[in-house]
Every structure is written in C-alpha cells, then in structure tokens.
C-alpha angles and dihedrals in degrees: 000000000000092000090050092054090049092050091050092049092052091050091049091052092048090052092049093051092048093052095047095052091250132207128053098291127146096285092056095045091051091054091049090052092047090065091065099052120115119261089250090055094047096049119068091207095054115111130190112272121248118233115250114249113280115250115248101282125162098228112104112229133187092237102046109183112191128209118253107290121249125236120277098040125138136278114255109268094018138077095228130100116272140094115008117254110227123201124188106169123028114181090164088071094067116100099035121125119278141157089294095056099039141061130040122342099198139057113278133224118218117247120177098199103156112202096348122192116208111207105161120096113238095020113166117201108191131167095004122146095202125197098195138031141283124235110190119214096160143069130258097011118166127201112189140166091000139121126223123195106188136191091179130093088270143016093219126008128185112207125222115271094034133098147184103052116166125189113185138168091354136137115224119187142141143218107258113231093017100084126109096244095083086301094319132114121219116191134029092186121007125187114202092152135104101255144043117284126203124232114177141163092000131144111223128182145156100023115118096225102024104184111025118183148111092215135029147095112264116181143157094003130145111218114181150136096041108188120222121225141170111248127224088278093060094249128121106262112236112248127212130165087214122015134180126180098203127236092092121153097205136047127281113208119188109181135167100348133139105233115183129175109183094170115124114249091238089059098055107284110162113161148319086235116016117190100181129174094222097131098020144319116324115239144154100031128147116197104180139163098349134141109234132186140159138019130100082289121008091224131025103198101204104267135248097325097046116124134175094027118150119190110177140159099356127153116222105204122210096207094120105023136019093250101030093260126046093254100025145309098275142012139170093039113160102208091178096049117122110265096001113143128185114186141146097006115146147162118261090266093057096260109147119240122222113187124218119240119275116256 
C-alpha cells in the first residue's frame, strides 16, 4: 500500500509539472526577470520624471530650466508686462563664456598689495594672485593671467587722463561684507579714463556694478553671482553686470559675454546690461552676441535720446525670470533713434523679441 501511494504521488507531480510548462525555460526566466524591473517599467501609467528647476547658478547650460516666473513679466516676443515666457530647453545657450573659458591660464604667485597704485607706463602684471586692488595712474597697463580679490571700491580702476588699459584672462572678485560701501564693493573694472579699455576672457563676480564704463571693448567675459548690499545711505545698491551712464565720447562694444544678474529686484537688481542716460545721452554702443539674464529688465536700451545703438544676436535667458528680467527682456529702446538697430535677439528657446518703444 505504501508503494502504491508513493507511485500515485510521483504520477501526480509529473502531471502538475507538465501542465505548468515545467523546467527553467524562457517563460520562467522572463517572469523571474520581470520581478527586478523598476516600478516605472512595470506600471503602464508611469512616466519619466521631470527634473526640478535649477537653482539660480551662474553657469550657462545648454538646457536652462528656469524657476516658475513671477507675476508682472513680459509677453513672449515683447518687452512689456504680460504672460510669462517659459523656456525648458535652450540649446542656444551653449558656447557662451563660463568658468572653464575665463580667468588665468597659468599658476599664480600670491601678492598682498593692498590698495596699490600703478604709476609706470607700460606696466605688465602677469601671474599675480593679488589680495588688494589696482588704481591705474599710467598709460598702456596690462593685467593678464592674474587674480584680484578686493575689499576696496573697485578691483581695477583707470584714472582720468590715462589710456590703454587691458585686462585679460583675469579673475576679479571681492570679499562680501568687507567693502568700504557699508560692506559692499562697487566696481570690478571702472573706466574713468579718456579712451577705450579692453576687458576679455575674465571671470568677474560679487561687485555690484561689475563692468562700469561709457567706452570700452568687453568681450568673452563671464560675469556672475553679483552680491546685493545696502550702501552707506541704507538703500539697496543698484546692480548691473555692465553699466554705462551715458555722455560718452567713444564707443562701448559688448560682444560675446555671459552677463548674469541673479539679484532679486527688491534688493536692487537693475539690469544685465544697463545703458542709462545719467550723465548725458547714450550713443555709440554695440551689444552683440551676448547671453543676458536677470535684473528688473535684462537690457536697458538708452532711452528716448539714445542714438547709434546696435543690439544684435543676443540670447535672453530665462534662468532667473520667465522673461529674462523680472518685468521683461528689454525696456527704454528708442526704435526711432538715428542709427539704432535691433536685430536677431531672442529668448533662449529661439522666440524673437520685439521691444516696446521707449517712453
């Protein structure tokens, strides 16, 4: 009887294996693999997740995802308040200057200069890691492949009556809270001289008005991480990556720079490029092929009296605000001014921008 029961059990097991497909063939292997799939792969309703918006960093990226725009931003294609302009992918932002393409290219030697005055014509400062600032009372001075960390009003200042300053492949920054303007620092490079100066391939940060001049050749620079501060009067200092006060006799050329102003508008943000008629009409300026972002408006165009202003082929990034600046991409553009040209300017998704008239 025991042998019969064992025989019946073996037959039953054989029948069960045959009915189930048995063994470790393909069907069983597939089921085993399915147990290790991710939840998204197992569920037909699962979708790829979307990356969270990038925090306001100053490094331009091909895929520039901006935070949710605030109210009062501009209508797509214009510079006036309206519907926010959203950008998700920005291939046009690749290839602009950043930390990898700017600043010194050689090993530096520390120099604790303090507030140093340069008085010899033709001086070349190369390979210096300067703790201090440079006040230029000479002609044809070159600062190249160096770094300046300032606690003065400026990083480099060209005095009136002097010409020919060149600042190349140099990092210019400051110590927040240690400057003379109630802890703030004002100008990375200031041109008080009588001619154009050149600033190229430089990495500039912290200063409230980073590049301050009515005439100059500014190219291939990376201006980022401006730091807001209350000035000696207790008011928020206006911040701009590039600022011109008007009344200039020469030409201001701003070409192929990354100009970022991440400062909130309630803490003094003014512009990425501010052409203001503070000391006279704005004229003879070229703003070409730059990446702009931030400010109340990313670009102030000079106002009603501005002439000879060429604004071409710039990309207005939405990394901080839905329309590049808080209130729009551009304002104070004098479309009817003699020699003024607006062409090829667009948001980072390629949408063309048409400015409203100045007024």
